[in-house]
C-alpha atoms as a printed R data frame, in Angstrom:
   type eleno elety resid chain resno       x       y       z
1  ATOM     1    CA   UNK     A     1 126.483  99.722 107.212
2  ATOM     2    CA   UNK     A     2 125.623 102.110 104.675
3  ATOM     3    CA   UNK     A     3 122.769 104.732 104.243
4  ATOM     4    CA   UNK     A     4 119.190 102.492 104.553
5  ATOM     5    CA   UNK     A     5 117.400 103.458 100.937
6  ATOM     6    CA   UNK     A     6 113.994 102.813 103.197
7  ATOM     7    CA   UNK     A     7 113.024 105.993 105.184
8  ATOM     8    CA   UNK     A     8 111.134 104.394 108.309
9  ATOM     9    CA   UNK     A     9 109.362 107.799 109.395
10 ATOM    10    CA   UNK     A    10 107.695 108.308 106.166
11 ATOM    11    CA   UNK     A    11 106.754 104.583 105.683
12 ATOM    12    CA   UNK     A    12 105.245 104.619 109.523
13 ATOM    13    CA   UNK     A    13 103.685 108.125 109.259
14 ATOM    14    CA   UNK     A    14 101.551 106.614 105.720
15 ATOM    15    CA   UNK     A    15 100.710 103.298 107.505
16 ATOM    16    CA   UNK     A    16  99.563 105.699 110.446
17 ATOM    17    CA   UNK     A    17  97.439 107.625 108.123
18 ATOM    18    CA   UNK     A    18  96.383 103.907 106.456
19 ATOM    19    CA   UNK     A    19  95.437 102.866 109.688
20 ATOM    20    CA   UNK     A    20  92.795 105.531 110.609
21 ATOM    21    CA   UNK     A    21  91.054 105.015 107.172
22 ATOM    22    CA   UNK     A    22  90.908 101.398 106.735
23 ATOM    23    CA   UNK     A    23  90.183  99.786 110.786
24 ATOM    24    CA   UNK     A    24  92.209  97.028 112.783
25 ATOM    25    CA   UNK     A    25  91.785  94.295 110.358
26 ATOM    26    CA   UNK     A    26  93.158  95.664 106.770
27 ATOM    27    CA   UNK     A    27  96.195  97.782 109.126
28 ATOM    28    CA   UNK     A    28  97.272  94.259 110.637
29 ATOM    29    CA   UNK     A    29  99.145  93.193 107.376
30 ATOM    30    CA   UNK     A    30 100.894  96.635 106.672
31 ATOM    31    CA   UNK     A    31 102.381  96.377 110.150
32 ATOM    32    CA   UNK     A    32 103.328  93.294 109.589
33 ATOM    33    CA   UNK     A    33 105.406  93.799 106.259
34 ATOM    34    CA   UNK     A    34 106.771  97.399 108.448
35 ATOM    35    CA   UNK     A    35 107.833  95.120 111.237
36 ATOM    36    CA   UNK     A    36 109.528  92.387 108.701
37 ATOM    37    CA   UNK     A    37 111.284  95.797 107.039
38 ATOM    38    CA   UNK     A    38 112.583  97.076 109.523
39 ATOM    39    CA   UNK     A    39 114.106  93.647 111.255
40 ATOM    40    CA   UNK     A    40 118.207  93.082 110.657
41 ATOM    41    CA   UNK     A    41 117.588  89.499 110.067
42 ATOM    42    CA   UNK     A    42 115.778  90.132 106.943
43 ATOM    43    CA   UNK     A    43 117.976  89.911 103.757
44 ATOM    44    CA   UNK     A    44 118.117  93.043 101.375
45 ATOM    45    CA   UNK     A    45 117.032  91.300  98.477
46 ATOM    46    CA   UNK     A    46 113.669  90.444 100.283
47 ATOM    47    CA   UNK     A    47 113.056  94.402 101.349
48 ATOM    48    CA   UNK     A    48 113.708  95.249  97.969
49 ATOM    49    CA   UNK     A    49 111.161  92.661  96.531
50 ATOM    50    CA   UNK     A    50 108.270  93.662  99.200
51 ATOM    51    CA   UNK     A    51 108.597  97.565  97.531
52 ATOM    52    CA   UNK     A    52 108.682  96.487  93.592
53 ATOM    53    CA   UNK     A    53 105.236  93.840  93.961
54 ATOM    54    CA   UNK     A    54 102.575  95.281  92.051
């Protein structure tokens, strides 16, 4: 498989910084998205859609 377009270590750091400011309730959706993005079962098209939603 090719190189990922998502830098997961950077994303994880951003979620960690967000969590320290936002608290547990606001962080849960961000963590769910992180694990959806990390899952091999999530289609690439769905991963791209997550990042393009404004």
